[in-house]
N, C-alpha and C positions, 0 to 999 in steps of 0.2 A: 834689754832684749824684749821684744814684743812677740807674743804668740797669738795668732788670730785663729780662733776656732771656726768651725763650719757653722753655717746658718741652717737651722732645722725648723720645719713647720710642725706646730703642735696644735692638735684639734682641741683647743681650750681657749677660754677668754683670757685676754691679756691681764686683767685684774686678778683672776684666780691664780695664774702662774706667778705674778708679782707677789701676791700674799704668801704663797708657798715658799718663795725664795727669800722672803724676809723673816721666815721662821727657821731658826737654826736647828730645831728638832728634826726637820726634814733632811738635813744635810747628810746624815749617815746613809740614807738611801741613794744619794747621788755620787758618793765617793768610791774609789776602788777598794777591793777587799783587803789590800795591804795596809790600809789606814787602821790604826789601833789607838787605844787609850782615849776614847771619846769623853769629853767633858762638854756639856751643853748648858748654857743659861739663856735667858731671854736676849742678852746683849752680845753674846759671842759663842763660838764653838772652838774647842781646842782639841788637837789630835796629833798623833805622831805618825810619821812614815819611817818605820824601822830602818836604821842605817843611813837615813838621809837628813831628817830634821823634825822638829816639833813646831807646829804652827798654831797661832791663835788668830782666828778670823773674826773680824767685826765689820759691821756696816759703816762705811765712811760717808756715803751719800746715797740718798734715795730721791728719785724723781718719779712721782706717782705713776705707776703702771707702765713706765717706759724704760727705766734704767736703775740699776742698783750697782754701786761700787763697793767692793769689799777690800779692806786693808788686812794684810797678813803679817803679823809680827812673828819672828822666828828666832830660834836659838843661834842662827848664823848671822844675825843682824843684816840681812839682805832685804831691802824693801821689795815687797811683792804686792801687786794690786790685781784684782780680777774685776772686770766690768761685764755685767749682763745687760744686753740690750733687748727690749721687747717691742715688736711692732705688730699692730693689728694688721691681719692680711686675710681678707675674704672670710672664710669659715673658721679661722683660727688665729694663731699668733706665730710670728717668726721670732725665734730666739737665736741670738748670736752672743758668744762669750769670747773675751780677750783676756790674756794675762800679760802684765807688764812687770818684769823683774829686773832688778839691777844686778844681773849675774856677771861676775868677773869674766872677761873675754876668754881666759884659759879654760873656763868651765862651760862656756856657751854651747859648744858642740855636743858635750855630754848631756846637757840638761834640756836642750831644745825639744828633742823627740819625746821624752817623758812628759814634759809640760804640754806638748801638743796632744798627746794621748789623753792626758788628764782633762784638758778643756773640752775635747770632743766627747769623752766618756761622760763627763758631767752633763753636757747638753743632751746626749742620748738618754741618760737615766732620768733627767727632768721630764723628757718627753714620755717615757714609759710610765713613770709614776703619776704624771698628770693625766694621761689619757686613760689610765686604768681606774 
């Protein structure tokens, strides 16, 4: 199942946003309040969403200043990837995030809206944190 986030415009340089997104110490600011049990290293962040899953997020691929792919290992053994796209646009940068998860078909309807909310909230919070 693929979830396409909204594209938002951020009043900041593409390189600055990219560097923030490569630092897992910043992720606590971008996630919903329900996320608990944060563990952060230089290479990954791990957290739990109570009653749903525990995730360990690491960078799978980086294309300087334009794209970051994250792989999420979880206790449900469901492959999840999130990709952030950054495009320079006039006076700032457009950010677009997608999530691709191999969710079983019987769970898709239940999971799609929360994943959509997560990817949109993530983008909104990156914008707020970067512009402040």
